[in-house]
N, C-alpha and C positions, 0 to 999 in steps of 0.2 A: 637599688641593689637588694637582692634577695626578697623581692616583692612578695613572692608566694609564701615565704616563711614569715616575713615581718608583719604583714597585714593580717596575720592569724587567719588566713583563708583556709577553710576546710573544703575538701572536695565534696561537692554536693551532687548527688545523682538521684534522679527519680527512678525508682525501681520497684515494680510491683510484681511479685512472683505470680505468674498466671497459671491457670489450671486448664487442662485439656479434658474436655468432657465428651464422651460419646453419648449423644442425646437418646438414641434408641439402644443403649447397651444391653438391656435385658432381652430385647427381641433378637439382637445380633448374637448374643451369647447362646440363646436357645436355638437359633438357626444353625449356628456353627456346630453346637453339640449334636443336634439331630442329624445334620449332614454327615458329620464325622462318624456317628454311630451307624448311620445307614451304609456308608461305604465300608466300614469295618465289618459289617455283618455279611457283606457280599462275598461269595465264594465263586471262583472261576475255575472252569475245567479246561482241559487242553484244547477242546474244540471252541472255546469262547475267548480266544486271545484278543480278538478285536474288541470285545466288550470290556476286557480288563484295560486295554489301551485307552478306550474312550473314558472309562471311569477315572483313570489316572490323569488324563488330559483335563477332564472336568474339575478335578481337585486342584490341579496346577493353575487353572484359570481363577479359581476362588482364592488360592494362596496369593497369586499375582495381584489380584484386585485389593486384597487386604494389605499387602506390602506396599503397593503404590500409594494407598491412602496414608499409611504410616510415614512413608518418606515425604509425602507432600506436607503433612502436618509438621514433621521434624524440620524440614527446610524453612517453612514459614516461622516456626518457633525459634529457630536458630539465627535468623537474619538479624534481629536487633542485637543479639549477643555478639555476633561477628562484627557488626558495625561499631559497637561499643569497644570491643577488644582492639580493633584497628586504631581507633582514636587514642585509647590509653597507651597502646604500644608506641604510637607516634610521639606522644608526650614523653614517655620513658626514653625513647631514642634521643630526643632533644636534650634531655637531662644528662644522658650518658655521654653525648658529644661534648657538652659543657664540662663534664667531670674529667674527660680525657685530657684536656689541656692542663687542668689543675694537677692531675696525677703525674703528668710528665714534668711539670715544674717541681713538684715535690720530690720525684725520683732524682732529678738533677740536683736539687738542694741537698738531699740526703747523701747523694754520692759525694758532693763537695765536702760536706761535713765529715763523712767517713774518711775521706782523703786527708783532711786536716787532722783528724784524730790519729790516723795512721802515722802521719809525720811526727806527732808528739810522742807516740809510742816508740818510733825509730830513734828519736833523740834520746829518750830515756834508756833504751837498749844500748846505744852508743856510749852514753855516760857511764852506765854500770859495767859494760864490757871493758872500757878503758881502765877501770880500777883493777880488774882481775886478769887483764891481758888476754881476753878472748876476742876472736873476730866476730863482730856484730852480725855478719852474714850467716854465721853458724846457728843463730837463734831464729827459730821459726815463730813468726808473729801469729798468735792465735786470734781468731775472730772475736772472742769475748773481750780481748784487750782493746779493740777498736769500737765496741758497742757504746752507745750513748750512756748506758748505765755504768760504764767503767770510768766516767769523767764526772767532775763536779758540775752541778747545774749553774752555779753562779759564774765561775771563772773559766769553766771548760778545761780545767787541768786534770791530770791523772789523779784518781783517788788513791789513797794510801794503800788500800788492799790490792789495787791493780799494780802499783809499783812493787809491792811485796811479791806478788805473783810472778812478775817479770824477774825479780831478783832470785826467786826460788828456781825458776827455769834456768837461769844463767849458772847458779850454784850447782844445780844437778849436772849440767854439762861439764863444769869444772871437776866435779867429783868423779864423773864417769871417766874423764880423761886422766885424772890422777890415778884412779884404780887401774886403768889400762896400762899406764906407765909402770905402776908397781907390779902388775901381773907380768908385764914384759920382762922386767928386771929379774923376777923370780924364775921365769922360764929360762932366761939367758944364764942365770947363775947355776941352775940345775943342769943345763946342757954343758956348761964348762966343767962342772964337777964330775959328770959321767963321761966326759970326753966325747 
């Protein structure tokens, strides 16, 4: 179990950054510079359209030759990296697959725990509502009341602060209803007084 972790295995990879060297770089650079300067210095007239096309074609061939060599080296250089990435991605996928089952179990467990905490919150609401004569269904259960932090870690009971928060919510509802009742009586009294 957890062999990769327990055996203190480190991931060991032989990797030597390689260099790409153009063996005749000075000659190639001089040749390219001379060729570019030669073609830049050419001027073509209206009567020499074919010469301009031939010059452009010649430059295109040189560019194509350089690009083909670049792509050839890039492909050869990239092959070991692609093979390495494929292997590592396969390992990561295997770990992700293993993690998925655990994540599903944890989600199910957390959902069950939240349901249990929700039942305890509802019981507390019922208890407090019975004292003041309020319908428990009129109290909206807040998410923070069912969070793990709203309960004690040892017995899993509501913390005092959470119980007080629930009581405050119930008292606010009672106060609003009492104020609405008073406001209604005032309006009715005024309406009777002015006929």
